[in-house]
BABAVO-644693 format. One line per field, with one value per residue: z negated, x, y negated of N, C-alpha, C in turn; residue in three letters. Coordinates in steps of 0.001 Angstrom, whole numbers. Layout:
# residues N
n.w: Z/...
n.u: X/...
n.v: Y/...
ca.w: Z/...
ca.u: X/...
ca.v: Y/...
c.w: Z/...
c.u: X/...
c.v: Y/...
residuo: ALA/...
This chain:
# residues 266
n.w: 0/793/329/1066/-1105/-2902/-2657/-2710/-3267/-3253/-4138/-4314/-7621/-8311/-8638/-6648/-6975/-5585/-5759/-3386/-2185/-926/245/-1559/-3657/-4905/-6623/-8719/-7824/-8352/-6843/-6698/-9359/-9632/-7835/-8926/-11306/-10389/-9347/-11612/-13050/-11350/-11364/-14049/-14248/-12402/-12421/-11142/-10993/-12639/-13355/-12891/-10631/-10687/-8663/-6797/-3613/-1141/-1593/-3341/-5535/-8305/-9661/-9997/-11725/-12682/-10042/-9596/-7872/-6991/-9477/-10014/-7958/-8718/-11207/-10394/-9109/-11139/-12004/-14047/-17472/-20763/-21691/-23532/-25339/-23731/-21327/-21312/-19915/-17615/-14100/-13338/-15885/-18178/-17981/-17064/-19132/-21300/-21542/-23824/-24500/-22453/-21668/-19803/-18331/-17156/-14854/-14341/-11523/-10960/-8883/-8399/-9321/-12447/-13845/-16160/-16046/-14569/-15948/-18257/-17312/-16780/-19385/-20437/-19362/-19572/-18969/-17712/-14827/-13422/-10817/-10359/-9822/-10914/-12724/-15798/-17539/-19548/-18770/-19621/-21698/-20726/-18958/-20295/-21179/-22668/-23110/-22430/-21682/-23333/-23663/-25770/-27912/-27228/-26490/-28860/-30330/-28916/-28555/-30529/-33064/-33471/-31197/-29192/-29834/-29350/-26540/-25815/-26718/-25202/-22549/-21343/-19152/-18792/-17797/-15921/-17031/-19626/-20565/-20639/-22626/-24820/-25080/-23614/-21109/-19331/-17391/-15365/-12153/-8950/-6103/-3999/-5300/-6626/-5899/-5846/-8587/-9877/-8859/-10079/-12785/-12602/-11682/-13900/-15806/-14655/-14933/-17454/-19609/-18756/-20644/-22994/-22604/-22603/-25184/-26672/-25920/-26801/-29609/-30368/-29818/-31354/-33928/-34480/-36314/-38666/-42004/-42571/-43787/-43389/-40636/-40032/-41040/-39510/-37008/-33593/-30519/-27938/-28730/-30063/-27877/-26493/-28279/-28200/-25647/-22465/-21367/-23596/-24245/-21924/-21722/-23699/-22734/-20087/-20636/-21908/-19833/-18079/-15970/-13996/-15572/-14978/-14875/-15784/-16807/-18666
n.u: 840/544/876/880/2062/3058/4772/4017/4952/4719/6890/7421/7640/8045/7193/7502/7769/7642/8214/7245/7919/10131/10914/10287/11818/10658/8731/5851/2561/-1021/-2301/-330/-202/-2768/-2649/-562/-1726/-3589/-1816/-321/-2383/-2988/-552/-395/-2546/-2148/-1300/808/2834/5729/7675/8500/9964/10808/11298/12678/12111/14664/18040/18543/16938/15283/12918/11773/9842/6833/4913/5495/4766/2244/987/1150/-438/-2911/-3170/-3397/-5823/-7531/-7990/-6998/-6613/-5420/-2738/-1342/383/327/-1902/-4600/-7809/-6831/-5934/-5004/-4743/-4538/-1202/2027/3680/2020/1066/1038/716/1590/3031/4612/7868/9557/11778/13829/15105/17440/18353/19976/18369/16664/14438/12532/9241/10095/12333/10975/9357/11374/12339/10205/10445/11876/14413/17108/18791/21347/22681/25999/25942/23616/21429/20048/17389/15380/13839/11688/11253/12519/10718/8566/7096/6380/7869/5594/4832/5794/8521/9554/9048/10108/12832/13983/13825/15293/17825/20536/19161/19835/21339/19451/17487/18897/19158/16462/15668/17160/17171/19357/21268/21977/24684/24985/26964/27168/24595/24734/26689/25214/23442/21118/20895/21203/23001/25542/26472/28171/26672/26526/26495/24130/21597/22324/22973/20546/19038/20389/19743/16964/16905/18017/16046/13944/14897/14282/11649/8518/6446/7877/9554/7654/6663/8920/9315/6878/6948/9316/8746/6416/7296/9217/9232/8618/9022/11437/10525/7761/7688/8384/6133/4032/1559/1794/192/1181/3247/1785/564/2828/4008/2278/2351/2758/5214/6855/7338/8499/11003/12949/12690/13683/16298/17293/16957/18741/18294/17050/14591/11046/9043/5730/4245/2292
n.v: 1193/-2230/-5752/-9260/-10565/-8617/-5565/-2119/1090/4604/7015/10090/10979/8402/5024/2220/-1108/-4220/-7585/-9868/-12452/-13845/-16280/-18244/-17564/-15424/-16443/-16387/-16526/-17021/-15062/-13117/-12243/-11147/-9015/-7528/-6667/-4779/-2929/-2078/-918/1243/2628/3391/5130/7169/10411/11619/9818/8967/7141/3685/1327/-1968/-4732/-7550/-9002/-9470/-10826/-12846/-13387/-11958/-12844/-16169/-16845/-18535/-19960/-23094/-25130/-24366/-24497/-27260/-28269/-27222/-28414/-31092/-30975/-30619/-28020/-26494/-25471/-26330/-24221/-21463/-18962/-15781/-14158/-13830/-14156/-15239/-14802/-11471/-10418/-7640/-8676/-7238/-7999/-7912/-5388/-3518/-877/694/3580/4840/4706/1731/431/-2326/-3856/-6087/-8549/-11250/-14324/-14270/-15876/-17870/-16770/-14584/-13600/-12941/-10864/-8952/-8569/-7223/-4750/-1406/-491/-2327/-3078/-4872/-6915/-8202/-10932/-11824/-14009/-15062/-16679/-18913/-21544/-23070/-25024/-27270/-28177/-29018/-26897/-23639/-20402/-18523/-15964/-14076/-14445/-16019/-14344/-11790/-12240/-13164/-10872/-9000/-9966/-11380/-13426/-16233/-16796/-16264/-18199/-20548/-20452/-20515/-23036/-24753/-23978/-22969/-20849/-17311/-15359/-12292/-10703/-11772/-11252/-8497/-8167/-8985/-6970/-7011/-6018/-2976/-1992/-3448/-4130/-4275/-5945/-4162/-1754/-1730/-485/2336/2572/1962/4086/6194/5833/6232/8892/10180/9694/11118/13672/14310/15485/14225/13657/13666/11474/9414/9697/9042/6331/5179/5725/4434/1717/1290/1709/-120/-2270/-1066/239/2814/5197/4966/4979/7626/8890/8039/8725/9369/8933/9834/11473/13393/14599/15525/17417/19512/20369/22099/21555/21247/23846/24731/23461/24593/27226/27082/26428/28727/30539/29545/27624/24843/22794/22962/20545/19617/17615/18104
ca.w: 0/826/469/1307/-2324/-3600/-1973/-3636/-2586/-4083/-3627/-5230/-8952/-8550/-8083/-6333/-6974/-5151/-5588/-1980/-1756/-978/662/-2754/-4681/-5556/-7614/-8826/-7793/-8931/-6041/-7110/-10643/-9408/-7187/-9878/-12254/-9724/-9205/-12909/-13355/-10561/-11873/-15343/-14116/-11468/-13171/-10383/-11112/-13939/-13634/-11908/-10415/-10367/-8066/-5997/-2228/-833/-2453/-4086/-6730/-8839/-9662/-10754/-12606/-12203/-8873/-10158/-6866/-7096/-10742/-9889/-7122/-9526/-12212/-9729/-8736/-12354/-12045/-15125/-18855/-21557/-21886/-24521/-25174/-23210/-20053/-21416/-19209/-16382/-13120/-13565/-17267/-18879/-17166/-17595/-20389/-22377/-21518/-24950/-24663/-21268/-22155/-18724/-18273/-16036/-14651/-13620/-10624/-10921/-7873/-8306/-10438/-13250/-14624/-16609/-16054/-14025/-17068/-19158/-16713/-17003/-20810/-20716/-18822/-20521/-18536/-16782/-14063/-12813/-9984/-11038/-9618/-11510/-13793/-16601/-18306/-19850/-18713/-19823/-22550/-19885/-18141/-21186/-21323/-23494/-22456/-22971/-21306/-24266/-23764/-27123/-28833/-26875/-26500/-30252/-30845/-28148/-28663/-31845/-33194/-33280/-29789/-28425/-30095/-28633/-25117/-25681/-26986/-24241/-21178/-20788/-18492/-19158/-16699/-16083/-17957/-20977/-20931/-20985/-23932/-25847/-25113/-22909/-19819/-19470/-16474/-14451/-11072/-7753/-5302/-3184/-6160/-7377/-5628/-6392/-10051/-10223/-8558/-11087/-13977/-12309/-11639/-15272/-16456/-14093/-15430/-18768/-19589/-18744/-21888/-24009/-22349/-23062/-26643/-27171/-25738/-27692/-31008/-30574/-29854/-32444/-35243/-34530/-37501/-39797/-42872/-42020/-44319/-42722/-39235/-40001/-41416/-38541/-35919/-32304/-29580/-26905/-29404/-30295/-26613/-26154/-29147/-27847/-24186/-21804/-21150/-24828/-24165/-20721/-21930/-24275/-21859/-18960/-21160/-22135/-18528/-17339/-14737/-14210/-16029/-14031/-15677/-15251/-17491/-19405
ca.u: 0/1317/216/1857/2764/3687/4825/3826/5235/4817/7987/7443/7187/8530/6463/8417/6983/8555/7692/7566/7831/11540/11147/10162/12578/9717/7875/4586/1330/-2152/-2551/662/-619/-3941/-2217/231/-2625/-4102/-713/-12/-3510/-2828/633/-709/-3573/-1734/-532/1989/3852/6368/8548/8371/11087/10322/12372/12284/12587/15814/19213/18773/16126/14290/11800/12005/8714/5589/4949/5195/4084/830/496/975/-1621/-4090/-3273/-3892/-7229/-8307/-8389/-6322/-6879/-4195/-2444/-324/931/-530/-2590/-6019/-8661/-6181/-5825/-3986/-4641/-3286/3/2987/4212/1057/617/1811/542/2067/4059/5515/9016/9707/13164/13953/16255/17589/19321/19850/17775/15531/14231/11161/8422/10864/13091/9995/9020/12492/12386/9114/10808/12573/15811/17427/20023/21561/23847/26957/25622/22319/21377/18838/17144/14017/13952/10380/11293/12951/9573/7446/6341/6998/7943/4359/4605/6504/9944/9864/8975/10991/14252/14435/13897/16220/19154/20695/18159/20365/21710/18213/16846/19654/18793/15067/15518/17936/17015/20637/21206/22884/25210/24730/27963/26804/23394/25193/27354/24188/22596/19862/20974/21799/24125/25865/27271/28224/25447/26550/26251/22897/20611/22755/22902/19128/18632/20968/18901/15684/17140/18212/14728/13146/15406/13688/10217/7812/5725/8884/9973/6583/6614/10066/9041/5783/7371/10328/8104/5444/7944/10350/9192/8113/10006/11792/9626/6462/7871/8319/4796/3041/1234/1894/-635/1932/3970/799/408/4073/4305/1371/2363/3465/6599/7605/7742/9307/12374/13773/12665/14591/17669/17652/17018/19829/17765/16458/13193/9989/8127/4364/3626/1122
ca.v: 0/-3460/-7034/-10312/-10966/-7497/-4278/-1007/2351/5796/7827/11220/10590/7040/3878/1123/-2343/-5278/-8940/-10060/-13848/-14249/-17669/-19089/-16859/-14510/-17105/-15667/-17315/-16300/-13862/-12126/-11679/-10305/-7775/-6757/-6008/-3578/-1977/-1471/-24/2462/3326/3981/6160/8219/11404/12023/8776/9128/5999/2600/418/-3312/-5524/-8692/-8916/-10302/-10673/-14082/-13561/-11020/-13784/-17404/-17071/-19141/-20845/-24408/-25945/-24018/-25029/-28703/-28499/-26915/-29473/-32290/-30780/-30397/-26617/-25792/-25847/-26137/-22802/-21145/-17624/-14732/-14394/-13487/-15094/-15673/-13714/-10449/-9933/-7907/-8582/-6265/-8518/-7663/-3987/-3020/563/1401/4502/5237/3801/795/-5/-3590/-3986/-7547/-8961/-12703/-15056/-13814/-17088/-18095/-15563/-13476/-13046/-12329/-9567/-8044/-8241/-6288/-3443/-545/-443/-3415/-2931/-6177/-7184/-9078/-12340/-12135/-15013/-14976/-17884/-19345/-23004/-23685/-26215/-28399/-28575/-29294/-25654/-22606/-19087/-17972/-14570/-13204/-14732/-16482/-13219/-10677/-12586/-13230/-9507/-8183/-10567/-11994/-14481/-17583/-16915/-16350/-19482/-21552/-20412/-20923/-24466/-25549/-23515/-22505/-19549/-16228/-14555/-10863/-10168/-12181/-10497/-7149/-8265/-9148/-5785/-7262/-5344/-1647/-1830/-4544/-3568/-5108/-5909/-2948/-592/-1920/559/3631/2565/2091/5457/7091/5714/6881/10339/10665/9691/12202/14951/14524/15779/12942/13417/13344/10091/8528/9771/8268/4905/4780/5748/3398/405/1200/1801/-1050/-3119/-290/888/4123/6223/4840/5378/9086/9352/7554/9641/8698/9709/10551/12549/14454/15316/16216/18550/20611/20480/23193/21124/21491/25248/24910/23001/25657/28406/26875/26469/30137/31196/28895/27063/23510/22857/22576/19730/19477/16477/18584
c.w: 0/843/755/66/-2986/-2714/-3022/-2868/-3604/-3430/-4569/-6566/-9287/-7878/-7855/-6093/-6668/-4995/-4233/-1508/-1718/-579/-488/-3951/-5555/-6752/-7571/-8854/-8353/-8170/-6407/-8404/-10482/-8806/-8143/-10884/-11657/-9634/-10534/-13367/-12645/-11074/-13169/-15208/-13236/-12192/-12455/-10453/-12528/-14324/-12540/-11833/-9947/-9848/-7321/-4607/-2008/-1830/-3287/-5419/-7046/-8901/-10484/-11584/-11931/-10994/-9330/-9147/-6873/-8377/-10643/-9025/-7930/-10634/-11600/-9351/-9959/-12538/-13174/-16481/-19638/-21850/-22922/-24286/-24645/-21976/-20117/-20767/-17912/-15389/-13493/-14990/-17387/-17944/-17810/-18955/-21571/-22329/-22587/-25111/-23396/-21670/-21057/-18608/-17002/-16009/-13850/-12807/-10342/-9992/-7689/-9537/-11116/-14246/-15032/-16702/-15448/-15091/-18040/-18628/-16990/-18467/-21204/-20157/-19839/-20233/-17563/-16150/-13265/-11916/-10696/-10917/-10224/-12598/-14475/-17360/-18505/-19919/-19081/-20638/-21758/-19043/-19000/-21439/-22370/-22708/-22964/-22573/-22142/-24427/-25151/-28087/-28506/-26942/-27934/-30922/-30171/-28143/-30083/-31945/-32886/-31822/-28933/-28600/-29377/-27158/-24907/-25826/-25976/-22785/-20543/-20208/-19050/-17887/-16951/-17091/-19400/-21453/-21327/-22358/-25069/-25951/-24425/-21611/-20022/-18614/-15647/-13415/-9916/-6977/-4482/-4008/-6859/-7156/-6103/-7917/-10521/-9996/-9591/-12385/-13769/-12312/-13043/-16038/-15970/-14508/-16781/-18626/-19686/-20027/-23020/-23846/-22877/-24584/-27268/-27082/-26716/-29137/-31295/-30698/-31070/-33808/-35455/-35802/-38730/-40711/-42389/-42507/-43635/-41263/-39091/-40218/-40423/-37466/-34617/-31243/-28528/-27518/-29727/-29031/-26287/-26967/-28840/-26352/-23700/-21608/-22400/-24920/-23011/-20943/-22529/-23390/-20708/-19419/-21319/-20808/-17600/-15958/-15021/-14684/-14928/-14802/-14993/-15835/-18156/-20348
c.u: 880/392/1297/2701/3552/3660/4777/3979/5312/5805/8172/6855/7539/7613/7473/7588/7934/7812/8168/7284/9241/11793/10977/10786/11686/9001/6499/3405/187/-2456/-1570/233/-1831/-3542/-1407/-649/-3192/-3029/-408/-1138/-3328/-1654/314/-1645/-3158/-818/736/3113/4410/7260/8337/9672/10515/11475/11785/12872/13747/16937/19506/18043/15279/12956/12195/10780/7535/5831/4521/4528/2593/243/245/-232/-2896/-4275/-3884/-5356/-8108/-8759/-7738/-6809/-5586/-3968/-1350/116/-112/-1295/-4073/-6866/-8077/-6121/-4710/-3859/-5175/-2091/985/3514/3282/479/1396/1715/917/3242/5020/6658/9042/11154/13158/15245/16427/18734/19179/19184/16649/15274/12772/10395/9109/11702/12146/9534/10119/12561/11293/9389/11648/14054/16007/18779/20209/22785/24729/26591/24278/22465/20022/18636/15675/14026/12682/10439/11720/11800/8351/6569/7000/6992/6785/4047/5460/7977/10364/9939/9982/12464/14780/14462/15002/17643/19310/19846/18714/20768/20462/17554/17568/19303/17353/14908/16249/17686/18310/20494/22239/23393/24870/25702/27616/25558/23764/25860/26343/23259/21255/19767/21671/23033/24293/26834/27332/26918/25377/26217/24901/21905/21065/22682/21460/18662/19169/20170/17563/15845/17303/16894/13900/13652/14794/12195/9441/7046/6692/9362/8921/6481/7742/9785/7973/6253/8397/9695/7194/6112/9020/10395/8643/9260/10235/10861/8266/6551/7777/6893/3717/2797/1181/1162/170/2782/3033/604/1664/4245/3423/1391/3065/4933/7456/8058/8723/10764/13273/13832/13660/16049/18137/17820/18053/19378/17221/15024/12225/8894/6776/3633/2315/1533
c.v: -1250/-4652/-8048/-10561/-9834/-6263/-3163/286/3473/6749/9012/10800/9142/6018/2758/-131/-3496/-6596/-9430/-11486/-14439/-15694/-18648/-18370/-15980/-15143/-16453/-16629/-16476/-15018/-12747/-11450/-10758/-8964/-6899/-6034/-4723/-2503/-1301/-557/1310/3284/4057/5183/7340/9203/11849/10995/8796/7942/4967/1826/-912/-4136/-6714/-8583/-9879/-10117/-11909/-14132/-12335/-11759/-14997/-17772/-17726/-20037/-22237/-25337/-25640/-24586/-26526/-29035/-28266/-27951/-30734/-32205/-30534/-28970/-25832/-26292/-25659/-24664/-22633/-19706/-16643/-15153/-14042/-14585/-15614/-14508/-12742/-9966/-8507/-7723/-7606/-6699/-8285/-6249/-3227/-1511/1347/2283/4951/4227/2950/320/-1298/-3591/-5480/-7924/-10470/-13284/-14272/-14936/-17219/-16788/-14366/-12795/-12354/-10982/-8551/-7612/-7251/-4902/-2683/-409/-1587/-3124/-4216/-6183/-8203/-10554/-12738/-13202/-14937/-16283/-18153/-20873/-23758/-24975/-27453/-28951/-28901/-28089/-24766/-21305/-18244/-16557/-13629/-13503/-15176/-15300/-12127/-11054/-12645/-11865/-8706/-8725/-11099/-13265/-15868/-17819/-17097/-17711/-20613/-21607/-20865/-22427/-25345/-25175/-23067/-21100/-18587/-15566/-13094/-10258/-10523/-11434/-9070/-7148/-8321/-7948/-5963/-6472/-4004/-1452/-3087/-3997/-4556/-4984/-4623/-1702/-646/-785/1935/3688/2691/3515/6445/7040/6435/8400/10903/10688/10870/13583/15311/14823/14467/12642/13082/11905/9118/8528/8962/6772/4431/4701/4658/2022/255/1135/744/-1879/-2402/144/2310/5220/6181/5253/6891/9579/8945/8610/8853/9521/10469/11661/13704/15287/16124/17488/19758/20927/21744/22838/21333/22943/25466/24509/24067/26910/28252/26910/27909/30863/30565/28410/25661/23639/22418/21839/19599/18267/16892/19723
residuo: MET/THR/THR/LEU/GLU/VAL/MET/TYR/GLU/LYS/ASP/GLY/HIS/VAL/ALA/ARG/VAL/THR/LEU/ASN/ARG/PRO/THR/VAL/LEU/ASN/ALA/MET/ASN/LEU/ALA/THR/HIS/GLU/ARG/LEU/ALA/ASP/ILE/TRP/ASP/ASP/PHE/GLU/GLN/ASP/ASP/ASP/LEU/TRP/VAL/ALA/VAL/LEU/SER/GLY/ALA/GLY/ASP/ARG/SER/PHE/SER/VAL/GLY/GLN/ASP/LEU/LYS/GLU/LEU/GLU/ARG/ARG/ASN/GLY/ALA/GLY/GLN/THR/THR/PRO/SER/THR/PHE/GLY/SER/ARG/GLY/LYS/PRO/GLY/TRP/PRO/ARG/LEU/THR/GLU/ARG/PHE/HIS/LEU/ALA/LYS/PRO/VAL/VAL/ALA/ARG/VAL/ASN/GLY/TYR/ALA/LEU/GLY/GLY/GLY/PHE/GLU/LEU/ALA/LEU/ALA/CYS/ASP/VAL/ILE/VAL/ALA/ALA/GLU/HIS/ALA/GLU/PHE/GLY/LEU/PRO/GLU/ALA/ARG/LEU/GLY/LEU/THR/ALA/GLY/ALA/GLY/GLY/VAL/PHE/ARG/LEU/THR/ARG/GLN/ALA/PRO/PHE/ARG/VAL/ALA/LEU/GLY/HIS/LEU/MET/THR/GLY/ARG/ARG/LEU/SER/ALA/ALA/ARG/ALA/TYR/GLU/LEU/GLY/LEU/VAL/ASN/SER/VAL/VAL/SER/ALA/GLU/GLU/LEU/ASP/PRO/CYS/VAL/ASP/ALA/TRP/VAL/ASP/ASP/ILE/LEU/ARG/CYS/ALA/PRO/LEU/ALA/VAL/ARG/ALA/VAL/LYS/GLU/ALA/ALA/LEU/ALA/SER/ALA/ASN/LEU/PRO/LEU/GLU/GLN/ALA/PHE/ALA/THR/ARG/TYR/PRO/TRP/GLU/GLU/ARG/ARG/MET/ARG/SER/GLU/ASP/ALA/MET/GLU/GLY/PRO/ARG/SER/PHE/VAL/GLU/LYS/ARG/PRO/PRO/ARG/TRP/GLN/ALA/ARG
């Protein structure tokens, strides 16, 4: 399935989602958000899709975030209302940044700029692979805005608090190397190695039992702010499914039989 704003391809167990507005550095307009919502719904519901790769068309930008020219036109026409954190009531809700219960893994392939809402999209992914020339930043404060798609919340959780706050209050950018130093990025490679590196991450995820991957993601996110004792005592829906699944039997069986496991996601 393709649209002008977003390309969506199903490649075996992999969903490939590409922001497709390279002439405006993959800035996201309302149509983009609407289409993305449909795509994430489909990805979540399709049992044959086990992992998604999110990228931006071209080699200059993952996404520079909100289409500010569209926003200014809508402001001038009186079509907007004051906005704050979250996208409830806006096109495309819930956006990826608010799909807190999406258990399937999403890999961000960052080639170029990941600014504003683009950086927020990447922060909402589970694995980030960046080209060496990638740049990250949340410039909203310079525009009289806030990083309302979760940047304020996720950056201060995923990077050291004082460092994150400094970037949020100034709009300063992060190089790919610096983002890696801070633990915000999983891999940084040359532009030529970007796709092979992304594919290697995807292949490693697919080698694992899909229900186990979802259980890990769900439990890690849900327990992040829990006391350790409470984290152990909490029941997690995807873990409940995994522990009773055929795949939980298949893993040890394949090890004993010295063969690759045949995962069924059930």
